[in-house]
C-alpha positions as CSV (number, residue, x, y, z in Angstrom):
1,M,73.7,63.0,-7.7
2,Q,74.2,60.5,-10.7
3,L,71.5,57.9,-11.6
4,S,73.3,54.6,-12.8
5,L,71.6,52.6,-15.3
6,S,70.2,49.8,-12.6
7,D,68.7,52.8,-10.8
8,L,66.8,54.0,-13.8
9,L,65.7,50.7,-14.6
10,S,64.5,50.3,-11.1
11,L,62.6,53.3,-11.4
12,V,61.3,52.3,-14.4
13,S,59.8,49.2,-13.5
14,I,58.4,50.3,-10.1
15,V,56.3,52.8,-12.5
16,A,55.5,50.4,-15.0
17,V,54.1,48.2,-12.1
18,M,52.2,50.9,-10.6
19,L,50.5,51.8,-14.1
20,L,49.7,48.2,-14.4
21,C,47.8,48.3,-11.0
22,I,46.1,51.2,-12.0
23,V,44.9,49.7,-15.4
24,L,43.8,46.8,-13.6
25,Y,41.6,48.4,-11.2
26,H,39.8,50.5,-13.8
27,T,39.6,47.0,-16.0
28,V,38.1,45.4,-12.8
29,F,35.5,48.5,-12.5
30,I,34.9,48.4,-16.5
31,A,34.2,44.6,-16.0
32,V,31.5,45.2,-13.5
33,N,30.3,48.2,-15.2
34,L,29.6,46.3,-18.3
35,R,28.0,42.9,-16.4
36,R,25.6,45.8,-15.1
37,L,24.9,47.4,-18.3
38,T,24.1,44.1,-20.2
39,R,21.7,43.1,-17.4
40,R,19.9,46.5,-17.9
41,I,19.8,45.5,-21.6
42,N,18.7,42.2,-20.9
43,D,15.8,43.4,-18.6
44,L,15.1,45.9,-21.5
45,Y,14.7,43.5,-24.3
46,E,12.4,41.1,-22.2
47,D,9.9,44.1,-21.1
48,V,10.0,45.1,-25.3
49,E,9.4,41.3,-25.9
50,E,6.3,41.3,-23.3
51,M,5.1,43.9,-24.6
52,I,5.4,42.5,-28.2
53,I,4.6,38.9,-27.2
54,K,1.5,39.6,-25.3
55,P,-0.7,41.2,-27.7
56,L,0.3,38.7,-30.1
57,S,-1.1,35.7,-27.9
58,V,-4.1,37.6,-26.9
59,A,-5.0,37.9,-30.7
60,D,-3.8,34.1,-31.2
61,S,-6.1,33.1,-28.6
62,I,-8.8,35.4,-29.7
63,M,-8.6,34.0,-33.6
64,E,-8.3,30.3,-32.2
65,W,-11.7,31.0,-30.5
66,L,-13.2,32.5,-33.6
67,R,-12.1,29.2,-35.8
68,D,-13.6,26.9,-33.1
69,Y,-16.6,28.9,-33.0
70,F,-17.3,29.2,-36.8
71,K,-16.1,25.3,-37.1
72,G,-18.6,24.6,-34.7
73,K,-21.2,26.5,-36.4
74,A,-20.2,25.3,-39.7
75,D,-20.6,21.6,-38.6
76,H,-24.0,22.1,-36.9
77,H,-25.3,23.7,-40.3
78,G,-23.7,20.6,-42.4
79,K,-25.2,17.7,-41.0
80,N,-28.1,16.3,-42.3
81,H,-30.9,15.7,-40.3
82,A,-32.0,12.9,-40.9
83,K,-36.0,11.4,-40.5
84,K,-36.3,9.4,-37.2
85,K,-38.0,6.0,-37.8
86,V,-41.0,5.3,-35.6
87,E,-42.2,2.1,-35.5
88,V,-45.6,2.1,-35.3
89,V,-47.1,-1.3,-33.4
90,V,-50.9,-1.8,-34.3
91,G,-52.9,-3.6,-31.9
92,K,-53.1,-7.5,-32.5
């Protein structure tokens, strides 16, 4: 059995199409896995960010409270306590 050039080209093209289908199939699975992987990485970054930001926000609120507390103390001690003038009415 002798193969002609057109038969050989048909066989090669069929094999190429089959390989292309296999490559596309694997590409779809790789894309889906990459999407899952990026979602997991994003969740991990959000968890790490929450672990870092939460203590910083607590420390910031404590610092603000202390600043307001000491500012109130400084304002209270810094006021001049003026003597009240009392009017005394002497009977007529």
